[in-house]
N, C-alpha and C positions, 0 to 999 in steps of 0.2 A: 492261415488257410491250409488245411491239409492237403497234401498232393493226391492222396486217395480218398475217394467219395466215401463219407459216412452214410449209409442207406439203411434204413430199417423197414420193416413190415408197416409202419405208419406212414412212411413215404410212398411207398406203394398204394395205400388205401387213400392218401390225399391226391394222388395224380388219378386215381380211379374216380375220385368224387369230383376233381375239376373237368375231367372229361364228360361225365353225367351232367354235371351242373350246365356247362356250355350247352348239350343238347336239350336239356329241359328249359334253360332259358329262351332259346332260338324257337323252340316249339312252341312256348307260350306267347311269344312275340309275334309268331306267324311268319317271321321271315328274318333273314340274317344270312351268316357264313358259317356252318358249324364245322365243315370239312378240317380245315387246320386248327381251329379252335380245339378240336378233339386231339387231333394227331400230334400237335405241338404242346399240348399240355404240360408234357413231362419236361420239355425242354424249357419252357418257360419256368416251371416250378425250380428246376435246377438253377436257374438264375436269380429267383427272387428268395430262394432259401438255402443255397448253398454257395453262391457266387458273389452276388453284389452287395456292395457295402451301402446300405441305406437304413433309414429310421423312419417307420411307417407313422410315428408320431409327430415328425415334422418333416413332411415332403419336400420342403423348400431348403433343408438344410445344406449350407453351402459345399460341405465335403463330402457330399452324395456321389455315388456312381450315377450316371445317367441311363436310363431305359427307353429307347425308341422302337416303338411298334410300326416299322416300316410298312409293313402288311397289315393296314388299319382295319380291313374287313375282318380281322380275326380278333376284333376287339373284346368279345366276350371272354376269350382266354385270359385277356390282361386284367378286366375288372374281377375275374375269379381269383386271381392270384393277389391282387390288391386286398380283397376281401380277405384270403386265407391269411395273408401277412400280418394285417392287423390296422390297415390303412382304415381312413373312415368311409368304408364302402360295406354296406351291409348286406346280408341274405334279401332282404326287400329289394333292396337296389339291385341286384341280380335278377330278381323275380319281374322288375320293371324295365328289363331291357328294352330299348328302342321304343319306349313310350314317352308322350309329352309330359314334361316337368320333371323327368327323373334325371339323375345325375350319371346314368348309363347310356348315352345315345348310341346311334348307329355306327358311329366311328369316333375315335379319341377326339377329345376336344379339350384344348388347354384352358386352365381357369374353372372349369365345371366338375371335372372329378379330382379328388386327392390323389396324387401319384401319377397323373399325367402329364408327360413333360412338353408335349406338342400335339398341334391338331394334325393328323395324318389321314390317309384315306386315297388322296390322289398318289396313284403309286410311284415310287423312286422318291418323293419328297422328304421322308422320313430318313432315309439312308443318306441323302445328299446334305441334309440339315445336320445330320449326326458329324459329318465331317466339319462343318463349322463348329461345333461344339468341341471337337478335338482340338482344332486349331486354337478355339478361345482359350482352353486349359493352358496351353503352352504360353500364349501371351499374358495370361492372367500371372503366371509365375514371373516371367520376364519384367512385367511392368510393376510388380512388389519390390522386385530386385532392384529395379532402377531406382525407385522412391527411397530405399534403404541405403542407397548410395554402394551398392554392390556391383562389381564388374560384370558386364554380361558374358556368356560363356555359351560355347557350342553344346555342352550337354545341358543346358537349360537350367543349371543349379541356381537356387534363388534364396530368398529368406525362408527361415524355417526349413531350410533342407535336411529330410530325413533319410539322404540317401537314397531317395526313391521309396516307393510303397513297399510295404514290408511282404507283399506278396508278388512284387515286380522284381524282375532282374535290372540291373543297372545299365545305362547306356542309351535310354529314349532321349533324343533331343528334345527338351521342355518337359520332361516327365516329373523330374525332381521338383521339390519345393511344395508347398501346401496343396496345391491344386494337382493331385496324383490320381484322381479318379479315373474310372474307364468309362468309356461310352459302349454301352451295349446295344446292338440292335438285332432286331429278329427281321429278316426279309424273305419274300418268296421270289418265284420266278417271274412273277408280273413286276415286281419292282426291277428286277435286273434285266429285263427287257425293254424297260423304259430308257430312253437316251440320256435322261438326266443322270442315272446313276453310273453310266459310264464316264460321263464327264466329271462327275465328283469323285468317283472312285480312281480315276487317273490323277486328279489332283492330289488325293489323299496319299497316293503312293509317291508322288515327286515330295510332297512334304514329310514324307515317313512319319506318319502320324501313329506312333506305336500305342497310344492310349485307346484306340478304336477296335473293337472287335465285332464281327458280323456274323451272326448265325443265319445261315443261308438253307432255307427249307426247300430241298428239290424233291418234290412229289410227283413231278411230271403230268400234272393236271391243272388245267385252267377252266374256265366255263364252258369253252367249245370242246374241251375234250382233253385227249393225249397232247401233250407239247411236241410230240414227234412230228406234227403238221407245221410246226410255227417255229420250234427254240430247239435246234440240234446242235448248237456250239458247244465246245469244252468250255465251260464257266471259269472254272479253276485254273485251266491253263492260261486264259484271259487275264485272271486277277493276278497270277504269277507275273505275267509280262508288265501288269501295272506296278510291279514292284510290292505286292503283297505276300505275307506268309499265309500260305494255304494249308489246309488240312480236309480230312474226309473221314466222316463216321457213317458207315452203311448199315442201317437197321434191315436192309433187304437181302443182306449178303447171305449166299448160300441157298436161297430159295426159301428160306424159313424166315419170318418176320419176327425181329425180337427187338424191344426197346432198350438197348443197352447204356443205361446211365452211367455205368462207370467209363465206359468207352467216350461218351459224350462229354462228361466232366473232365475227362483227361485231356481230351482234344481242347476244351474251353480253357483250361489252365495253362496249356502249352502256349495258347495264343495271347493269353493275359502276360505270360512271361516273356513273350517276344516282343520287346519295346522299342526296336528300331524301324518298323514298319507295322503297319496296319494288318490285320489279320480277318481272314475269312475262313470260317468253318462250315464246310457243306455238310448238311445232314440229308440223306437218302433216306426219305420216309413214306410211307403211304397214305394219302389223305383219307382222314376220317376212319381210321383204323381204330377199333375192331368193329366197325358197324357191318353187319351182314347185308349183303347186295348191294349196298351203295359205296363202300369203301373203294377208293382207287378209281372213282367216275367222277365226270364232272357235274352231276346232279347233286353231288353232297358239296360241291363249292358254295353255292350260293342260294341253298334253300332249305328248309327246315326237314328233318328226317322222315316224318311221318310215324305213326304210332307203332307200325310193325317193326320198323328199323329201329326206333328208339327202344322198345321192348329189347329187342336182339342185342343191341349194344349194350345195354346194363346187364342183361344176362353173361354176355362175354366177359363183362368186367366183375363178375361175381357179384353184381349187387341187385337188390330187389327191385324188380321192373315195376312193382305197383307203388313204389315210392318215389316222389318228385321233389327235387331241391332238399334232398337229404344229406344232412352233413354230420356224421356220427361226432359226439362232444370230443371223443380222445384225438379225433384228427384235427379239430380246430384248435385244440390245447396244444398240440404238437405244432402245428404251422405258425401260430401267433408267437411262439418262441423267437421269432423273427423281430418282433417288436422289442422284445428284452435284449436281444444281440444288436439291434440298431441303436437303441439308445446308449448302450454302454460304448459302441465304437462312435458314437456322436460325441459322448462327453470325453472320450480320449482324444479325439482328433481336434476338438473345439480347446481343450486344455494345452495342448501343445502348441497351438497356434496361438492362443493367448500369451503364453509364456515367451513365445519366440516374439511376438509383436511387442511386447514391453520393454524389449531392448531396441526395438525399431520405430520410435514414435511418428515417423514421416510416414513409413509404409503402413502403419496401424491407422493414421489419420485418412490416408487415401482410401483405405479398403472401406473405412467406417463411411465416407463420403459416397463411395460408389455404390455400396449396398443400400444407402439411403435414396439413392437416385438424385443426387444434388450435383449442381454444378459449383466450381470453386468459386469463392468470395473474388469479384473484381476482373472476372473472366473476360467479360466484354471490353475491357480496355485495350485487349490485344487486337481486337477487330478493326482490320484496316479501313481507311476512308479515302475515298477518291475525288479527286479535284476535277472541276467542270471543264478544265482546259485540256483533257485527254479523252479520247474515245477507246473505247475497251469493250471487249466480246464479255458478256456476262459468264462465259465458261472460265474464261481466264480470271475474271473476278473472283470466282468460286474457288478456283486454285489458290490464289493469294489468301482468301481466307483460312483454308485448310492448313497452309503453310503458317500462316500467322497463329492459328489455334493449336499447331503441334506443339507449342511451347507450354501451353498451359493446360491444355486437355489431354492427358497422357491416354485416356481411355479412348481417344479418337483415332480410329486406324481404318485403313480401307486400300482399295484399288479399282482396277479396271479389267475388261475382257480384252487385254492386249491393246488397249487405245489410251493408255494413260498420257502420253504427250497431247494427244487431241482431246480429249476430255478433261485434262487439266486435274487430274485425280492425284498426281504424285505430290506428296508433301516434301517441300523443300527442306534439306537439312536432315531428312530421316532416311535410314536405312532400310532394305528389303527385308520382309519377313521370310526366313528359310530355316531349313532344318538345323543350319549352322549358325543361324542368328535369330532366336526366338524373340530376341528385343525388337525387331524391325517392324516396322508400320507401314510400309508400302507392301501390298499383297499383289502378286501376279497371279492373276486367275487364269490367264491363257483365254483363249478363244472359246469361251464355256459360259455363255449368258445365263443360261437356265440354271446349272449348277451354281454360279455366281450369286445369284439371289437366293436359292436355298442355303447356301454357306453363310449368307449374312442373315438369314432368319436363325441359324445353328448359333451364331455368335451372340445374337441378340438374345436368344433363350437362355444362354450361360449366365447373362444378366448383369456382368459387369461393365462392358465396354460398348462402345458406340461404334458400330460399323457403317461404311458408306461404300459404294461401288458404281463406276460409271460406264456407259456404252453409249452409242448413238442412239436417239430416240425411236428411229425406225427401227431397231434391234429390241426395243422393249417387246415387241411380239415374242421373241425367242424366250423370254424369262416371265412370261404372264403368270404361268401356274405358280410360280416361287411368289411372285408379288401380290398375288390373291391371298395366298396364305399369310404374308405379313399383315396385310390388312384384317384378314379373319381373326388373326391372333393379336392383332394391335400392338405389334412389335416395333420398336424405335430404331428402325432401319431407314435410312436415307439412299435413294438411288438417285444416280446423277445421269441424266440423259441430256446430250448435248446434240448440235446440230440439228436444231430444233423445227426446222420449217423448209418451204422450197428455197429458202437462203442459201441452202447447201449447194446448189448451183450445178455445176458442171458433172457432178457425179450421177445425175440424171434420177429418173424417178424410182428406180429401185433402193435409192438411198434418201429420199426427200419424203418426210414424214406428212401425211395429209389427215388419215383418220385417228392418229395416235392417241392425240390429246383427248379426243371425244372418248375413245375406247377407254383409256386410263380412268377418264373422270366418272365412268360407268362402275367402276370397283368400288363398293362401298367401305368407308372408313380410310381411303387412301386420299392425302393431300396431294394434288396436282399444283406445282408452285412455278409459274413463269414468271421471272422478274424481269422490270422494263429496263434497267440499267445496273451498273455496277454496284451503286450505293443501296437500290433496292436488294441486290443479290446479298450484301452484306445482312441486311435487316431480316431477310427472309432465312438466312442460316441461322441467324441467332433465335429467330422463332421457332424452327424445327427443333434445335437442340433443347429449347426450354418446353416445348411439348411433349417430346418423348411417345411420339406415334410415328407411324410409316409416312414417309413423304418422298414424292419424287420431283427433284429439281430438274425444271426443262429450260435449257439454257442455250444462248445463241453461239453459232460458229463466228459469225459477221461482228465486226466493231459496232458498237452502239454509243451514241453521245451520253456523257455524264451531264446530267442536268444542273444548270447554275440555279439551285432552288431558293437560296435568298434573293439572289439579283432577278429573276423572274417571277418572285412572289409565288413559288411553288410550295406544296405540303412536304414536312418533312418525310424522307425515305421510310423512317421507324413506322410509320401509319401502314406500311405494309402488312404488318402483323394481323391487321384486321381483314385481310383477303382482298378489299377493294376500298378505295379512298379517293376522295376529290383531290386531285393532285394539282388542278388548275380550275378556280372558279371562273364563271364568264367574265370577260373583260367589259361587258355593257351591263346596265342596271338590270337587264332581264336574262334568265337562264332560257334559251328558246330550244335548245338541243342538247342532249347529252351523248359524248363520244366515249364509248367504253372500249377498252383495249388492254390486251396483256403483252408481255415480252416485247418484240423489237417494234411492234406496231404502235406502242404508246408514244414515241417521238414523232410518228406520222399525225397522230391526233392533236398533238400539241402545235405542230406547224399549220394543220389544217383550221384549228381553233384562231389562230392569227388570220389567215385568209378569211375566214367568215366573218370576223370583227370588221375587216374592211368593207364587208357586204352589209354590215348593220344586223348580224346575225349573232346573237350571244350564245356560244358554245362553252360548255365546261366538260373538262376530261377528268375521266373517271379512270384510275389504274387499277386492273383488275388481276393481281398476281396469283389469286387462289381462290376460286369460287368456294370451295368446301370452307374455308377459314370465313369468308364473308357470311355464308348462312348459318354459322355459328353465332353470330352477332344477334343482339335483340332488334326487335320490330323497329323501334325509335333510330337506331343506328343505320339499319337498312334503307329506312324511309327518308333519312336525311341524306344519305348518300345519293340514292335514286329517288327523288321526289316524284311522288306518283302524278302530280300535276305536270311534270314535263313528260309528255308522251311520245315526243320526237326523239327517237334514241336510235344511235348507230352501234353496233358491235365490230370490232375490227380484230380478228385474229387470222391468221395464216394456216386454217386448218379446217375442217368440216364444221359447220355451225352449230351442230349438237345442242348443248344447253343455253347457248345464247338465246335461244327463241323464247325461254320463259323471261328472260331481262329486258329483251327489245319491245316485247309486247305487240299487239296488233298495228300499231303504227309506225314499229321500228324497222329499219333496214340492216341487214348483216353483211359486211364484206368478209367472204369465206371462201373455201377452196372446196369445189365439189367434184373434183376429177385428178387424176395423177398428173405429175409434172413432166419436165423433160428436160435433156441435157442442155443446159443453156447458163448464162450468167444468173445468179440469184437475182441480183436486182433488177435485170431485164426482166426476168420471168415474173417478178412479183408485181413489176409496175405492170406488164400485161395483163394480169389478173385484177387491176385496180387498186392494187396497195400502192398507193402514191398520195400526194397531198391533194392533187386535182380528185382521185378518185374517193377520198374520204370528204371532200367539201361536196362534190356530186351526189354521195350517199346521204349527207346531212340535208340537203336540199331535198331530195325525194323523201326523206322521213318528214320534213316539214310540211311538204304537200300532203303527205298521207294524214297527218295530224290535223289539219285546217279543214 
């Protein structure tokens, strides 16, 4: 890659065409965000045409650079660059922007548009997830090195080490090896105002992620107008304090606006060559330039231009205002040379990787397995089993699962928001993931829950490893935006949320989750999993890893009994994979009442079953670790587990009642929590709210009375 930009009149024409296409598409759609899509067209063009390593004919190529549009509202700009570069995005797709059934929706959506790496739009999520992508690339190299039997090293050298990417300087921790790609981000002022980017950028500086480059558009305009009323800090100084390399290109310098692509290219190349820390390149621009009347105003941020302004834009660009969606053939021929360049780069990268891995069969086998999304043969033999003579918190059981799987699943890694010992998220026998130790598998996220969730998304988007992270369940509120995107993109991310109920006790209502289970279950596509005992915890971990979908494990702080399943005639813990199962049938000839419970309340249901039997009431206990999984089962299984004939039902869960209403029915009774707790012993507090054997028995009798 040349140090000086090669730029021709065809490039100028391509940028002008991209600006006009953005304006035309949004005008036709009747809504959208034209401002930055117009003014940043040249910056995006530089990335896709002059800097990025990518192959439009193979958007999922393993060796590609990643591009994340954190400012997702400027998505018209991205679609146009994909079209110009030769991705499977057509001019007709651009014309269909923001319409039903198109592959060009109002914000980027992963899996819908070829070349879109992730769903963005909620500001800050893209930049924060890009930090995870950068971390994953470093970890990927170290993982293959370990598989090849190579010693770990502080510089991250690994198998197929080419001494770093040919267009990078040496010295980046973890940059050497086959996964030497750059993570490129375009972000705006809205992104950097969001707290999640502060969390993630601080972590990126600490991790010295030299493969991350952010192009920050500072146009000083948001929807409400000039940022002088909201955002006056020195962003560049803040990022320097985080430990980033920073640079500034000012297209407004001297009072005469000029889009200096040579200067921007040089700054981005410098950033790419600084490989011992992440880089922020600030671009001072005028939003919507060169739109007469509306440029540099809030009105151009989020609404179409209107005929007069659209006409003036095209005239200022030297284009015919009477033509719409006009792409000169010579421009398209020029820009789609990116397709040829990308295919050549892919062939070269793939050939070098194949040659190297021929000499490292273990590394090759690992990479092939990970790309196929498969687990190794016999991996479940490593899972621990717990004996019924011990009581153990499910958070502790989860920690033992992680430590056991660490030996057989090198792709599994994660950490906690500074609560590792409490969440049991530290893999025993594994080291910390640090700039000096890219082979480490215990990640220290710091007290940054929201960024932690987004970083997990970025790691999962990288595609080779399986990330997890933990915090207290009550703090899942702090990370909800990232969790929602995990579900939206259906990423194989595992959240570990411990201290799951009022059983937290003395820490009081600020730390006692009440509404959280219901709130998390409201997120479509997220499995909320609350196992009843240590062996159920093992079973649900196995299911989570096999399913490759987002899941949140909700685990107890307090010790819970390990059920003597054979001795008590209870169903096997492996049935937890169905989401709900009959743990204990009625001990009497008839089933009079169903006791449905999750987590720590299942043991109460078992004890109440015995008490009810003494009263000649036949109670069956249904363990319900995951409602989402249960609803995936066919009607026959659901009917077998919850027979329609048994209308006397009790749900038992130390949280708001929420989705249990549909299961208990009109004759049912729910033991739940409808207010905040207090600072007191967890066991005392739960008993006061009816979470006791006698409380369950009374609820069962009440349900029977209603059903009679």
